[in-house]
N, CA, C and O atoms as a MOPAC input file, in Angstrom:
PM7 MOZYME 1SCF
protein

 N    -64.71800 1   132.38600 1   -88.12700 1
 C    -65.29100 1   133.63100 1   -88.59000 1
 C    -66.77400 1   133.69800 1   -88.23300 1
 O    -67.25400 1   134.76000 1   -87.83600 1
 N    -67.50800 1   132.60100 1   -88.36300 1
 C    -68.91700 1   132.54200 1   -87.98400 1
 C    -69.70700 1   133.74000 1   -88.50900 1
 O    -70.12700 1   134.60000 1   -87.73500 1
 N    -69.90000 1   133.79000 1   -89.79000 1
 C    -70.57900 1   134.92100 1   -90.41900 1
 C    -72.09000 1   134.72500 1   -90.54300 1
 O    -72.79000 1   135.62800 1   -91.00100 1
 N    -72.60000 1   133.56500 1   -90.14300 1
 C    -74.04000 1   133.31300 1   -90.20500 1
 C    -74.66900 1   133.40500 1   -88.82500 1
 O    -74.05800 1   133.05300 1   -87.81500 1
 N    -75.90200 1   133.88500 1   -88.80700 1
 C    -76.70800 1   133.90900 1   -87.59500 1
 C    -77.98600 1   133.13800 1   -87.89700 1
 O    -78.51400 1   133.21000 1   -89.00700 1
 N    -78.47800 1   132.40300 1   -86.91300 1
 C    -79.69400 1   131.61700 1   -87.07900 1
 C    -80.79700 1   132.20300 1   -86.21200 1
 O    -80.64100 1   132.38000 1   -85.00400 1
 N    -81.91500 1   132.49800 1   -86.86300 1
 C    -83.11300 1   132.95800 1   -86.17600 1
 C    -84.20000 1   131.92700 1   -86.44100 1
 O    -84.16500 1   131.24200 1   -87.46400 1
 N    -85.15400 1   131.80800 1   -85.54700 1
 C    -86.29400 1   130.95400 1   -85.81200 1
 C    -87.54900 1   131.62000 1   -85.29000 1
 O    -87.53300 1   132.37600 1   -84.32000 1
 N    -88.63000 1   131.30900 1   -85.96900 1
 C    -89.93300 1   131.85900 1   -85.62700 1
 C    -90.85000 1   130.68100 1   -85.35200 1
 O    -90.97900 1   129.77900 1   -86.18000 1
 N    -91.48900 1   130.69000 1   -84.18200 1
 C    -92.45600 1   129.64900 1   -83.84300 1
 C    -93.84800 1   130.24100 1   -83.94600 1
 O    -94.11800 1   131.31800 1   -83.41400 1
 N    -94.73000 1   129.53000 1   -84.63300 1
 C    -96.07900 1   130.02100 1   -84.85700 1
 C    -97.07500 1   129.51300 1   -83.82400 1
 O    -98.10700 1   130.14500 1   -83.59700 1
 N    -96.78400 1   128.39400 1   -83.20300 1
 C    -97.72300 1   127.75100 1   -82.29000 1
 C    -97.19300 1   127.75500 1   -80.86800 1
 O    -95.98600 1   127.68600 1   -80.64000 1
 N    -98.10300 1   127.83700 1   -79.92300 1
 C    -97.72200 1   127.70400 1   -78.52400 1
 C    -97.41600 1   126.23000 1   -78.25300 1
 O    -98.23700 1   125.36100 1   -78.54700 1
 N    -96.26600 1   125.95500 1   -77.70800 1
 C    -95.89500 1   124.59800 1   -77.29900 1
 C    -94.88100 1   124.74600 1   -76.17900 1
 O    -95.01900 1   125.63600 1   -75.33900 1
 N    -93.87400 1   123.90200 1   -76.14900 1
 C    -92.85100 1   124.03100 1   -75.11700 1
 C    -92.08000 1   125.33300 1   -75.28300 1
 O    -91.46500 1   125.82500 1   -74.33700 1
 N    -92.11600 1   125.88400 1   -76.48400 1
 C    -91.47000 1   127.15600 1   -76.78300 1
 C    -92.56700 1   128.15200 1   -77.16000 1
 O    -93.28500 1   127.92800 1   -78.13400 1
 N    -92.70900 1   129.23700 1   -76.41800 1
 C    -93.77600 1   130.19700 1   -76.73000 1
 C    -93.64200 1   130.77500 1   -78.13900 1
 O    -92.54000 1   130.88600 1   -78.67700 1
 N    -94.76300 1   131.13400 1   -78.71500 1
 C    -94.79600 1   131.74500 1   -80.04400 1
 C    -93.95500 1   133.01300 1   -80.05000 1
 O    -94.02600 1   133.82500 1   -79.12700 1
 N    -93.15600 1   133.17200 1   -81.10400 1
 C    -92.32900 1   134.37100 1   -81.22800 1
 C    -91.13300 1   134.14300 1   -82.12900 1
 O    -90.97800 1   133.07800 1   -82.72800 1
 N    -90.29000 1   135.16400 1   -82.21400 1
 C    -89.04900 1   135.09500 1   -82.99100 1
 C    -87.88000 1   135.00600 1   -82.02200 1
 O    -87.84500 1   135.69300 1   -81.00100 1
 N    -86.93000 1   134.15100 1   -82.36000 1
 C    -85.78400 1   133.86500 1   -81.48900 1
 C    -84.48200 1   133.97600 1   -82.26900 1
 O    -84.44200 1   133.80200 1   -83.48700 1
 N    -83.41900 1   134.27100 1   -81.52700 1
 C    -82.06600 1   134.25800 1   -82.07500 1
 C    -81.29100 1   133.18100 1   -81.33600 1
 O    -81.35300 1   133.08800 1   -80.11100 1
 N    -80.54800 1   132.35600 1   -82.10100 1
 C    -79.71400 1   131.33700 1   -81.48300 1
 C    -78.32800 1   131.91700 1   -81.22200 1
 O    -77.64800 1   132.35500 1   -82.14900 1
 N    -77.91900 1   131.91800 1   -79.97300 1
 C    -76.60000 1   132.40500 1   -79.57700 1
 C    -75.63100 1   131.22600 1   -79.58800 1
 O    -75.70700 1   130.34300 1   -78.73400 1
 N    -74.71300 1   131.21800 1   -80.56600 1
 C    -73.73900 1   130.12300 1   -80.68700 1
 C    -72.83100 1   130.02100 1   -79.47800 1
 O    -72.60500 1   128.93100 1   -78.95400 1
 N    -72.31200 1   131.15200 1   -79.03800 1
 C    -71.33800 1   131.14500 1   -77.94700 1
 C    -71.94500 1   130.58700 1   -76.65900 1
 O    -71.31700 1   129.78800 1   -75.96300 1
 N    -73.15700 1   131.01100 1   -76.35200 1
 C    -73.79500 1   130.55600 1   -75.11900 1
 C    -74.66700 1   129.33600 1   -75.29400 1
 O    -75.11600 1   128.74800 1   -74.31000 1
 N    -74.92000 1   128.93700 1   -76.55400 1
 C    -75.73500 1   127.77800 1   -76.88000 1
 C    -77.15200 1   127.89600 1   -76.28800 1
 O    -77.64000 1   126.98700 1   -75.61700 1
 N    -77.79400 1   129.04400 1   -76.55800 1
 C    -79.15500 1   129.24100 1   -76.06400 1
 C    -79.95400 1   130.10500 1   -77.04300 1
 O    -79.39600 1   130.77400 1   -77.91200 1
 N    -81.27300 1   130.06700 1   -76.87300 1
 C    -82.19100 1   130.88800 1   -77.65600 1
 C    -82.60900 1   132.10500 1   -76.85000 1
 O    -82.86700 1   132.00800 1   -75.65000 1
 N    -82.67400 1   133.24000 1   -77.51000 1
 C    -83.19400 1   134.46100 1   -76.89400 1
 C    -84.41000 1   134.91000 1   -77.68500 1
 O    -84.33600 1   135.08200 1   -78.90200 1
 N    -85.52100 1   135.09800 1   -77.00300 1
 C    -86.70600 1   135.59500 1   -77.69300 1
 C    -86.52300 1   137.08300 1   -77.95300 1
 O    -86.20400 1   137.85100 1   -77.04500 1
 N    -86.73000 1   137.48200 1   -79.21300 1
 C    -86.53900 1   138.89200 1   -79.56700 1
 C    -87.84200 1   139.57300 1   -79.95900 1
 O    -87.94300 1   140.79800 1   -79.89800 1
 N    -88.85200 1   138.78200 1   -80.36700 1
 C    -90.16000 1   139.32700 1   -80.71800 1
 C    -91.21100 1   138.33900 1   -80.22500 1
 O    -91.05500 1   137.12800 1   -80.37800 1
 N    -92.27500 1   138.86100 1   -79.63600 1
 C    -93.35300 1   137.99800 1   -79.16100 1
 C    -94.67700 1   138.69600 1   -79.38600 1
 O    -94.75200 1   139.91300 1   -79.21800 1
 N    -95.69400 1   138.00100 1   -79.74700 1
 C    -95.75600 1   136.65600 1   -80.32800 1
 C    -95.52600 1   136.71900 1   -81.82900 1
 O    -95.16700 1   137.76500 1   -82.36900 1
 N    -95.73600 1   135.57800 1   -82.50500 1
 C    -95.61800 1   135.51800 1   -83.96800 1
 C    -96.80200 1   134.75100 1   -84.50500 1
 O    -97.14100 1   133.68400 1   -83.99200 1
 N    -97.43300 1   135.28200 1   -85.53100 1
 C    -98.54000 1   134.55600 1   -86.15900 1
 C    -98.17400 1   134.24800 1   -87.60800 1
 O    -97.45500 1   134.99900 1   -88.26700 1
 N    -98.68300 1   133.14500 1   -88.06500 1
 C    -98.42800 1   132.74200 1   -89.45400 1
 C    -98.97200 1   133.78700 1   -90.43300 1
 O    -98.32100 1   134.11900 1   -91.42400 1
 N   -100.17400 1   134.30300 1   -90.14400 1
 C   -100.78000 1   135.31300 1   -91.01800 1
 C    -99.89800 1   136.55700 1   -91.11300 1
 O    -99.71500 1   137.11100 1   -92.19700 1
 N    -99.36200 1   136.98500 1   -89.99300 1
 C    -98.47300 1   138.15300 1   -89.97700 1
 C    -97.21100 1   137.86700 1   -90.78600 1
 O    -96.76200 1   138.72200 1   -91.55000 1
 N    -96.63900 1   136.68800 1   -90.63000 1
 C    -95.40400 1   136.35300 1   -91.33500 1
 C    -95.61900 1   136.12000 1   -92.82600 1
 O    -94.67300 1   136.22700 1   -93.60600 1
 N    -96.84800 1   135.80300 1   -93.23500 1
 C    -97.11800 1   135.65200 1   -94.66800 1
 C    -96.96200 1   136.97600 1   -95.40600 1
 O    -96.75400 1   136.97800 1   -96.62000 1
 N    -97.05800 1   138.10300 1   -94.70100 1
 C    -96.80800 1   139.38700 1   -95.35800 1
 C    -95.33100 1   139.56000 1   -95.66200 1
 O    -94.97800 1   140.28200 1   -96.59400 1
 N    -94.46600 1   138.91900 1   -94.90300 1
 C    -93.01400 1   138.96100 1   -95.12100 1
 C    -92.52800 1   137.79800 1   -95.97500 1
 O    -91.54400 1   137.91300 1   -96.70600 1
 N    -93.23700 1   136.67400 1   -95.86700 1
 C    -92.87100 1   135.44200 1   -96.58800 1
 C    -94.11800 1   134.93500 1   -97.31700 1
 O    -94.76700 1   133.99600 1   -96.85800 1
 N    -94.45200 1   135.55600 1   -98.45300 1
 C    -95.66200 1   135.15200 1   -99.18000 1
 C    -95.65700 1   133.69200 1   -99.62100 1
 O    -96.72500 1   133.11700 1   -99.83300 1
 N    -94.49300 1   133.08200 1   -99.76400 1
 C    -94.42700 1   131.68600 1  -100.19700 1
 C    -94.92200 1   130.71700 1   -99.11700 1
 O    -95.00300 1   129.51300 1   -99.36400 1
 N    -95.25300 1   131.22400 1   -97.92500 1
 C    -95.88700 1   130.39200 1   -96.89600 1
 C    -97.33500 1   130.06000 1   -97.26500 1
 O    -97.85500 1   129.02200 1   -96.85500 1
 N    -97.98300 1   130.92900 1   -98.02800 1
 C    -99.42400 1   130.82900 1   -98.28300 1
 C    -99.88300 1   129.47100 1   -98.82400 1
 O   -100.86500 1   128.93100 1   -98.31400 1
 N    -99.22700 1   128.90100 1   -99.82200 1
 C    -99.75900 1   127.64500 1  -100.36300 1
 C    -99.41100 1   126.40300 1   -99.53700 1
 O    -99.80200 1   125.29600 1   -99.90700 1
 N    -98.69200 1   126.56300 1   -98.43700 1
 C    -98.23000 1   125.42100 1   -97.64800 1
 C    -99.05200 1   125.31900 1   -96.36500 1
 O    -99.14400 1   126.27500 1   -95.59500 1
 N    -99.64700 1   124.15100 1   -96.14900 1
 C   -100.36700 1   123.89900 1   -94.89900 1
 C    -99.39200 1   123.36400 1   -93.86600 1
 O    -98.54200 1   122.53200 1   -94.18400 1
 N    -99.50700 1   123.83100 1   -92.64400 1
 C    -98.66900 1   123.31700 1   -91.56900 1
 C    -97.34300 1   124.03400 1   -91.47200 1
 O    -97.11900 1   125.07700 1   -92.08600 1
 N    -96.48000 1   123.44500 1   -90.68700 1
 C    -95.18400 1   124.04300 1   -90.41700 1
 C    -95.24500 1   124.85700 1   -89.14100 1
 O    -95.98500 1   125.83700 1   -89.05300 1
 N    -94.47700 1   124.45500 1   -88.16600 1
 C    -94.51600 1   125.11600 1   -86.86400 1
 C    -93.35000 1   126.06800 1   -86.64300 1
 O    -93.43500 1   126.98000 1   -85.82100 1
 N    -92.25400 1   125.85400 1   -87.38000 1
 C    -91.04200 1   126.65800 1   -87.17800 1
 C    -90.56100 1   127.19500 1   -88.51800 1
 O    -90.51000 1   126.47000 1   -89.51200 1
 N    -90.21500 1   128.45400 1   -88.52800 1
 C    -89.61700 1   129.08600 1   -89.69600 1
 C    -88.17400 1   129.43600 1   -89.33900 1
 O    -87.93000 1   130.25200 1   -88.45000 1
 N    -87.21800 1   128.81500 1   -90.03600 1
 C    -85.81300 1   129.14200 1   -89.83400 1
 C    -85.45300 1   130.31100 1   -90.74500 1
 O    -85.81700 1   130.31800 1   -91.92100 1
 N    -84.74600 1   131.28700 1   -90.21100 1
 C    -84.28800 1   132.44200 1   -90.98100 1
 C    -82.77300 1   132.50100 1   -90.84600 1
 O    -82.24500 1   132.70200 1   -89.75200 1
 N    -82.07300 1   132.32100 1   -91.97500 1
 C    -80.61400 1   132.37500 1   -91.96700 1
 C    -80.17200 1   133.77100 1   -92.38900 1
 O    -80.59900 1   134.29300 1   -93.41800 1
 N    -79.31500 1   134.35500 1   -91.57700 1
 C    -78.87200 1   135.73200 1   -91.76700 1
 C    -77.35500 1   135.73600 1   -91.84800 1
 O    -76.68500 1   135.05200 1   -91.07400 1
 N    -76.81700 1   136.50200 1   -92.78000 1
 C    -75.37400 1   136.60900 1   -92.92600 1
 C    -74.88700 1   138.01200 1   -92.62600 1
 O    -75.52800 1   139.00000 1   -92.98600 1
 N    -73.74700 1   138.08600 1   -91.96200 1
 C    -73.11000 1   139.37400 1   -91.66700 1
 C    -72.05400 1   139.62400 1   -92.73900 1
 O    -70.93400 1   139.12000 1   -92.66200 1
 N    -72.43900 1   140.41200 1   -93.73500 1
 C    -71.55000 1   140.65300 1   -94.86900 1
 C    -70.27700 1   141.37100 1   -94.45100 1
 O    -69.20400 1   141.03700 1   -94.95400 1
 N    -70.35300 1   142.34000 1   -93.55300 1
 C    -69.15300 1   143.06800 1   -93.11900 1
 C    -68.12300 1   142.13000 1   -92.49200 1
 O    -66.92100 1   142.27600 1   -92.71100 1
 N    -68.60700 1   141.17100 1   -91.71400 1
 C    -67.70800 1   140.24300 1   -91.03400 1
 C    -66.92000 1   139.39700 1   -92.03600 1
 O    -65.71800 1   139.19000 1   -91.86900 1
 N    -67.59500 1   138.91300 1   -93.07000 1
 C    -66.92000 1   138.05600 1   -94.04400 1
 C    -66.13000 1   138.88500 1   -95.06500 1
 O    -65.09100 1   138.44500 1   -95.55700 1
 N    -66.62500 1   140.07900 1   -95.37600 1
 C    -65.92500 1   140.93900 1   -96.32800 1
 C    -64.57300 1   141.39400 1   -95.78500 1
 O    -63.63000 1   141.59500 1   -96.55100 1
 N    -64.47900 1   141.55500 1   -94.48500 1
 C    -63.21700 1   141.98700 1   -93.87300 1
 C    -62.08000 1   141.01100 1   -94.18900 1
 O    -60.92500 1   141.41600 1   -94.32500 1
 N    -62.41500 1   139.73800 1   -94.30200 1
 C    -61.38200 1   138.74400 1   -94.57900 1
 C    -61.25200 1   138.43700 1   -96.07000 1
 O    -60.13900 1   138.27900 1   -96.57200 1
 N    -62.39000 1   138.34900 1   -96.79300 1
 C    -62.36600 1   137.85700 1   -98.16400 1
 C    -62.62500 1   138.91700 1   -99.22500 1
 O    -62.57600 1   138.61500 1  -100.41700 1
 N    -62.89800 1   140.14200 1   -98.82000 1
 C    -63.14900 1   141.19700 1   -99.79300 1
 C    -64.40400 1   140.93300 1  -100.59700 1
 O    -65.39300 1   140.43300 1  -100.06000 1
 N    -64.37700 1   141.26400 1  -101.87900 1
 C    -65.54900 1   141.12900 1  -102.73700 1
 C    -66.01100 1   139.68300 1  -102.87100 1
 O    -67.18600 1   139.43500 1  -103.14300 1
 N    -65.10700 1   138.72800 1  -102.68500 1
 C    -65.48500 1   137.30900 1  -102.76400 1
 C    -66.27600 1   136.86100 1  -101.54800 1
 O    -66.83600 1   135.76500 1  -101.53900 1
 N    -66.32500 1   137.69500 1  -100.53000 1
 C    -67.00800 1   137.33600 1   -99.29000 1
 C    -68.47400 1   136.99900 1   -99.48100 1
 O    -68.97400 1   136.06800 1   -98.85000 1
 N    -69.17500 1   137.73200 1  -100.33400 1
 C    -70.59900 1   137.46000 1  -100.54800 1
 C    -70.80700 1   136.05300 1  -101.09000 1
 O    -71.71600 1   135.34400 1  -100.65700 1
 N    -69.97100 1   135.65100 1  -102.03000 1
 C    -70.09400 1   134.29800 1  -102.58300 1
 C    -69.89700 1   133.24900 1  -101.49300 1
 O    -70.65400 1   132.28100 1  -101.42100 1
 N    -68.88500 1   133.43500 1  -100.64500 1
 C    -68.63300 1   132.48500 1   -99.56100 1
 C    -69.78300 1   132.48000 1   -98.55100 1
 O    -70.13700 1   131.43200 1   -98.01000 1
 N    -70.35200 1   133.64200 1   -98.30600 1
 C    -71.48000 1   133.75100 1   -97.38200 1
 C    -72.68500 1   132.97000 1   -97.90600 1
 O    -73.34900 1   132.26600 1   -97.14600 1
 N    -72.96500 1   133.09400 1   -99.19700 1
 C    -74.08400 1   132.36500 1   -99.79500 1
 C    -73.84300 1   130.85500 1   -99.79800 1
 O    -74.77100 1   130.07600 1   -99.57600 1
 N    -72.61000 1   130.44600 1  -100.04800 1
 C    -72.26700 1   129.01700 1  -100.00300 1
 C    -72.47900 1   128.48900 1   -98.59000 1
 O    -73.05700 1   127.41800 1   -98.40600 1
 N    -72.01500 1   129.23600 1   -97.59400 1
 C    -72.15900 1   128.81900 1   -96.19900 1
 C    -73.63200 1   128.71400 1   -95.80600 1
 O    -74.02000 1   127.78600 1   -95.09600 1
 N    -74.45300 1   129.66100 1   -96.26700 1
 C    -75.88900 1   129.61700 1   -95.97200 1
 C    -76.52400 1   128.37100 1   -96.60200 1
 O    -77.38200 1   127.73300 1   -95.99300 1
 N    -76.10600 1   128.03700 1   -97.80000 1
 C    -76.61400 1   126.83000 1   -98.45000 1
 C    -76.25500 1   125.56900 1   -97.68800 1
 O    -77.07100 1   124.65400 1   -97.57700 1
 N    -75.03200 1   125.51600 1   -97.16100 1
 C    -74.61900 1   124.35600 1   -96.37000 1
 C    -75.43500 1   124.24900 1   -95.08700 1
 O    -75.86100 1   123.15800 1   -94.70900 1
 N    -75.65400 1   125.37200 1   -94.42000 1
 C    -76.45000 1   125.34300 1   -93.19200 1
 C    -77.88700 1   124.92400 1   -93.49800 1
 O    -78.46800 1   124.13100 1   -92.75800 1
 N    -78.46400 1   125.44600 1   -94.57500 1
 C    -79.82700 1   125.06700 1   -94.95600 1
 C    -79.90600 1   123.56700 1   -95.24100 1
 O    -80.86400 1   122.90400 1   -94.84300 1
 N    -78.90700 1   123.04200 1   -95.92300 1
 C    -78.89400 1   121.60900 1   -96.21100 1
 C    -78.82000 1   120.80300 1   -94.91600 1
 O    -79.50600 1   119.79000 1   -94.77600 1
 N    -77.99900 1   121.24400 1   -93.97700 1
 C    -77.90500 1   120.54000 1   -92.69900 1
 C    -79.20300 1   120.62000 1   -91.90800 1
 O    -79.55700 1   119.66200 1   -91.22100 1
 N    -79.92000 1   121.73300 1   -91.98600 1
 C    -81.22300 1   121.83500 1   -91.32700 1
 C    -82.21900 1   120.86000 1   -91.96200 1
 O    -83.01600 1   120.23900 1   -91.25900 1
 N    -82.17300 1   120.72900 1   -93.27900 1
 C    -83.04000 1   119.76600 1   -93.97300 1
 C    -82.70300 1   118.33000 1   -93.55800 1
 O    -83.60200 1   117.52500 1   -93.31400 1
 N    -81.41400 1   118.01500 1   -93.48000 1
 C    -81.00100 1   116.66900 1   -93.06900 1
 C    -81.37900 1   116.38800 1   -91.62600 1
 O    -81.81800 1   115.28400 1   -91.30500 1
 N    -81.21400 1   117.37500 1   -90.75100 1
 C    -81.60400 1   117.21000 1   -89.34900 1
 C    -83.10800 1   116.97600 1   -89.24900 1
 O    -83.55000 1   116.07900 1   -88.53100 1
 N    -83.89100 1   117.77100 1   -89.95900 1
 C    -85.34200 1   117.60100 1   -89.93900 1
 C    -85.71400 1   116.19500 1   -90.38700 1
 O    -86.53700 1   115.53400 1   -89.75400 1
 N    -85.11500 1   115.74300 1   -91.46500 1
 C    -85.40100 1   114.40800 1   -91.97800 1
 C    -85.05500 1   113.32900 1   -90.95900 1
 O    -85.80300 1   112.36400 1   -90.80300 1
 N    -83.94200 1   113.48000 1   -90.27100 1
 C    -83.54000 1   112.48200 1   -89.27300 1
 C    -84.50100 1   112.43000 1   -88.09000 1
 O    -84.54200 1   111.44000 1   -87.35900 1
 N    -85.27700 1   113.50100 1   -87.90400 1
 C    -86.26200 1   113.56300 1   -86.81700 1
 C    -87.68000 1   113.29400 1   -87.32100 1
 O    -88.65500 1   113.56700 1   -86.62200 1
 N    -87.78900 1   112.75600 1   -88.54300 1
 C    -89.07400 1   112.48200 1   -89.19500 1
 C    -89.89300 1   113.75800 1   -89.35900 1
 O    -91.11900 1   113.74400 1   -89.24700 1
 N    -89.19700 1   114.85800 1   -89.62500 1
 C    -89.83900 1   116.13200 1   -89.91500 1
 C    -89.55900 1   116.49600 1   -91.36700 1
 O    -88.80800 1   115.80900 1   -92.05800 1
 N    -90.15900 1   117.56000 1   -91.80800 1
 C    -89.96300 1   118.03800 1   -93.16300 1
 C    -89.49400 1   119.48800 1   -93.10600 1
 O    -90.06500 1   120.29500 1   -92.37200 1
 N    -88.47600 1   119.82100 1   -93.86000 1
 C    -88.00900 1   121.20500 1   -93.97700 1
 C    -88.13500 1   121.61100 1   -95.44000 1
 O    -87.62200 1   120.93500 1   -96.33200 1
 N    -88.82500 1   122.72500 1   -95.67400 1
 C    -89.08400 1   123.19900 1   -97.02800 1
 C    -88.39800 1   124.54900 1   -97.22900 1
 O    -88.81700 1   125.54100 1   -96.63300 1
 N    -87.35000 1   124.60800 1   -98.05800 1
 C    -86.73000 1   125.90500 1   -98.36600 1
 C    -87.71300 1   126.77400 1   -99.14700 1
 O    -88.37300 1   126.30000 1  -100.07100 1
 N    -87.80300 1   128.03500 1   -98.77200 1
 C    -88.72900 1   128.96500 1   -99.41600 1
 C    -87.95200 1   130.07800 1  -100.10400 1
 O    -87.00500 1   130.62400 1   -99.53900 1
 N    -88.35100 1   130.40700 1  -101.31300 1
 C    -87.65600 1   131.44500 1  -102.05900 1
 C    -88.36900 1   132.78400 1  -102.05600 1
 O    -87.74600 1   133.81800 1  -102.29500 1
 N    -89.65900 1   132.77700 1  -101.79100 1
 C    -90.41200 1   134.02000 1  -101.85800 1
 C    -90.51200 1   134.70800 1  -100.50800 1
 O    -91.38900 1   134.39600 1   -99.70300 1
 N    -89.59400 1   135.65800 1  -100.26700 1
 C    -89.65400 1   136.41900 1   -99.01500 1
 C    -89.08200 1   137.80700 1   -99.23500 1
 O    -88.30000 1   138.04100 1  -100.15700 1
 N    -89.49300 1   138.73100 1   -98.35900 1
 C    -89.04900 1   140.11200 1   -98.43400 1
 C    -87.97400 1   140.35100 1   -97.37900 1
 O    -88.26100 1   140.46500 1   -96.18800 1
 N    -86.72800 1   140.42300 1   -97.84700 1
 C    -85.57700 1   140.51900 1   -96.94800 1
 C    -85.64400 1   141.73100 1   -96.01800 1
 O    -85.41400 1   141.61000 1   -94.81400 1
 N    -85.95500 1   142.88300 1   -96.57400 1
 C    -85.94100 1   144.10800 1   -95.76400 1
 C    -86.99400 1   144.08700 1   -94.66700 1
 O    -86.74200 1   144.53400 1   -93.54800 1
 N    -88.18000 1   143.56400 1   -94.99100 1
 C    -89.24300 1   143.50700 1   -93.99600 1
 C    -88.88300 1   142.55300 1   -92.85700 1
 O    -89.14800 1   142.83700 1   -91.68800 1
 N    -88.27700 1   141.42300 1   -93.21200 1
 C    -87.84200 1   140.47300 1   -92.18300 1
 C    -86.75100 1   141.10700 1   -91.33100 1
 O    -86.80000 1   141.03100 1   -90.10300 1
 N    -85.77100 1   141.73000 1   -91.96800 1
 C    -84.66800 1   142.37500 1   -91.24300 1
 C    -85.19200 1   143.45300 1   -90.29700 1
 O    -84.73900 1   143.56300 1   -89.15800 1
 N    -86.14200 1   144.24000 1   -90.77500 1
 C    -86.71600 1   145.30300 1   -89.94900 1
 C    -87.44400 1   144.71300 1   -88.74200 1
 O    -87.30000 1   145.21100 1   -87.62600 1
 N    -88.21800 1   143.66100 1   -88.96000 1
 C    -88.97800 1   143.04300 1   -87.88000 1
 C    -88.06000 1   142.41800 1   -86.82700 1
 O    -88.34300 1   142.47900 1   -85.63100 1
 N    -86.96500 1   141.82200 1   -87.28200 1
 C    -86.02100 1   141.19300 1   -86.35300 1
 C    -85.00100 1   142.17900 1   -85.79500 1
 O    -84.14600 1   141.80000 1   -84.99400 1
 N    -85.08400 1   143.44400 1   -86.21400 1
 C    -84.16200 1   144.50600 1   -85.77900 1
 C    -82.70900 1   144.11300 1   -86.04100 1
 O    -81.85400 1   144.22500 1   -85.16200 1
 N    -82.44200 1   143.64600 1   -87.27400 1
 C    -81.09400 1   143.22200 1   -87.63700 1
 C    -80.19000 1   144.43600 1   -87.83800 1
 O    -80.65900 1   145.49600 1   -88.25200 1
 N    -78.89200 1   144.28800 1   -87.54600 1
 C    -77.93600 1   145.35300 1   -87.85500 1
 C    -77.89500 1   145.60400 1   -89.36600 1
 O    -78.22400 1   144.71600 1   -90.15200 1
 N    -77.50100 1   146.78800 1   -89.76200 1
 C    -77.49500 1   147.18200 1   -91.17700 1
 C    -76.62500 1   146.26700 1   -92.03800 1
 O    -76.91900 1   146.08700 1   -93.22000 1
 N    -75.57200 1   145.69300 1   -91.48500 1
 C    -74.67600 1   144.84800 1   -92.28600 1
 C    -75.19800 1   143.42100 1   -92.45000 1
 O    -74.60800 1   142.63600 1   -93.19200 1
 N    -76.28900 1   143.07100 1   -91.77300 1
 C    -76.84000 1   141.71700 1   -91.86900 1
 C    -77.81700 1   141.60100 1   -93.03200 1
 O    -78.61100 1   142.50400 1   -93.29400 1
 N    -77.74000 1   140.47500 1   -93.71700 1
 C    -78.60900 1   140.19000 1   -94.86700 1
 C    -79.39700 1   138.91700 1   -94.59600 1
 O    -78.83000 1   137.91400 1   -94.16500 1
 N    -80.70100 1   138.95300 1   -94.84700 1
 C    -81.50400 1   137.74100 1   -94.78700 1
 C    -81.20500 1   136.95300 1   -96.05900 1
 O    -81.40900 1   137.44800 1   -97.16800 1
 N    -80.71900 1   135.71600 1   -95.89000 1
 C    -80.24600 1   134.93200 1   -97.02500 1
 C    -81.15200 1   133.76500 1   -97.39300 1
 O    -81.25500 1   133.40600 1   -98.56600 1
 N    -81.80700 1   133.17200 1   -96.40300 1
 C    -82.49900 1   131.90800 1   -96.65000 1
 C    -83.60300 1   131.75900 1   -95.61900 1
 O    -83.45600 1   132.17700 1   -94.47000 1
 N    -84.71500 1   131.16000 1   -96.03900 1
 C    -85.83600 1   130.89700 1   -95.14000 1
 C    -86.31400 1   129.47200 1   -95.38900 1
 O    -86.49600 1   129.06300 1   -96.53600 1
 N    -86.51700 1   128.71600 1   -94.30400 1
 C    -87.00200 1   127.34300 1   -94.41000 1
 C    -88.14900 1   127.13300 1   -93.42900 1
 O    -88.07500 1   127.58000 1   -92.28400 1
 N    -89.19400 1   126.46500 1   -93.86400 1
 C    -90.31700 1   126.11000 1   -93.01000 1
 C    -90.14000 1   124.66100 1   -92.57400 1
 O    -89.81400 1   123.79900 1   -93.39000 1
 N    -90.35300 1   124.39500 1   -91.29700 1
 C    -90.14300 1   123.05000 1   -90.76500 1
 C    -91.39300 1   122.60300 1   -90.00600 1
 O    -92.00300 1   123.37700 1   -89.26800 1
 N    -91.75500 1   121.34500 1   -90.20600 1
 C    -92.89600 1   120.78300 1   -89.50700 1
 C    -92.95600 1   119.28500 1   -89.68100 1
 O    -92.03000 1   118.66400 1   -90.20300 1
 N    -94.05900 1   118.71300 1   -89.23700 1
 C    -94.24900 1   117.26300 1   -89.35700 1
 C    -94.45000 1   116.87800 1   -90.81500 1
 O    -95.01900 1   117.64000 1   -91.59700 1
 N    -93.98300 1   115.70100 1   -91.16800 1
 C    -94.18800 1   115.18100 1   -92.51600 1
 C    -95.67200 1   115.12400 1   -92.83600 1
 O    -96.48700 1   114.70300 1   -92.01500 1
 N    -95.99900 1   115.54700 1   -94.02300 1
 C    -97.39000 1   115.55200 1   -94.44000 1
 C    -98.13100 1   116.81900 1   -94.07900 1
 O    -99.25900 1   117.02500 1   -94.52700 1
 N    -97.49600 1   117.70400 1   -93.24900 1
 C    -98.15800 1   118.95800 1   -92.86400 1
 C    -97.35300 1   120.16700 1   -93.28000 1
 O    -97.81700 1   121.29400 1   -93.10300 1
 N    -96.16300 1   119.97700 1   -93.82600 1
 C    -95.35000 1   121.12900 1   -94.25500 1
 C    -94.85000 1   120.92000 1   -95.66200 1
 O    -94.14900 1   121.77600 1   -96.20200 1

């Protein structure tokens, strides 16, 4: 069913230019959808970034409610949230295995993020995580 979509935002110029990206599961590649991205600009959408120093990548987990509702009906939202939690946990575990830190953030404005990423109307921003080097995120 694959009801989750993964987006990431890079704040710093490195091997990956600053901007917002969508991960395409089928093709296994990143597509840049917005360029560039600044931390200050994203703090207007994710105010919980403000007290945290560092962090080079912001993961944005998005769920397609229509896709999951077609199969599970009203219970689809619950399954979508569970799936987002599992993906967030796996991102945290992956970060840890790479000696990085992933910090789940609760303070964000879903509609503003969706508008900026030009998400379809049926997509919901579910989870945001900041990732960076240990001691800086």
